[in-house]
N, C-alpha and C positions, 0 to 999 in steps of 0.2 A: 529824073532818075527815081526809080521805085525804091521804097523802103523795104528791106527784107525783114521777115519775121525771124525771131530767134527762138530756139527751143532750149529746154534744159536737158542735159545729158541724163539718161536713165541710169539708175544703179543696176548693174548687171551681175554683181557678185552673187554667187551661189545659185545662179541660173544655169540650166543647160543651154547649149549654144542656140537651139531653136527658140527657146523662150527669150533669150537675150535679143535675138533678131526681132522678135515680135515687140518687145519692150522698146527697142530703139525706133522701130517703125511708128509705134504709138506716140513717140516723142518727136516725130518728123525728122528722124535721123536714119542713117543707113549703116549696115554692118560693113566694116572695112576688113582689114586683114585679120585672119584667125590664126594665131600662133599657139604652139603647145609648149608646155614645160612641166617638169616633174614637181610634185608637191607632196610633202609628208602630211600636210594638214587639210588639203582639199581633195575630196573624192574625185576619182577619175571621171572626166566628162563635164565637170562643172567649171564655170568661169571663175578664174582666180582674180583677174583684174582687167581693167580696160585702159585704153590710151587717153581717154578724156575723163577727168575726174567727175564723179557723180555730182550733179547739181550745177556744173559749170554752164555758163551761158554761151551757146555756140550758134552759128548760123544754121538755119533750117537746111537739111540735106547733108550736113556734115557726116563724114565717115568716121565711125568709132571702131577701132580695132579691139579685139579681145584676146586674152590668153586663157587657154583651156587646159585644165589639169590632166596630166597623164597618170596621176596617182603617184605613189612613192616609187623612187628609182629602184629597179630590181638589182640586187647584188647577186653574186654567184651563189651565196648561201640561201637567199630567199627564193631564187629561181629553182634551185635543187629541191627545196622544201615543197614548192608548188607542184613540181613534176612528180614527186613522191606521193603527194596527196591525191593527185589525179589518177595514179596507178592503182590506188587502193579501192 
């Protein structure tokens, strides 16, 4: 039986999805599921968190899922303000 190499999970916080994929590949890991969620503190399009903690020892080729920010949740008030600003 062959011994498998283990890689360390890359820290993908504050990366765009493309950079996160590249960082995972450099760590001999693969991008798993990409989910989205709203965030008041993380800019739209940036990775909020990942399914494997940064620095965790995992098997080479492990899929690491990421959560990408949709930015702040739009409320009726902010959506109205955005459309008014676009009209000006």
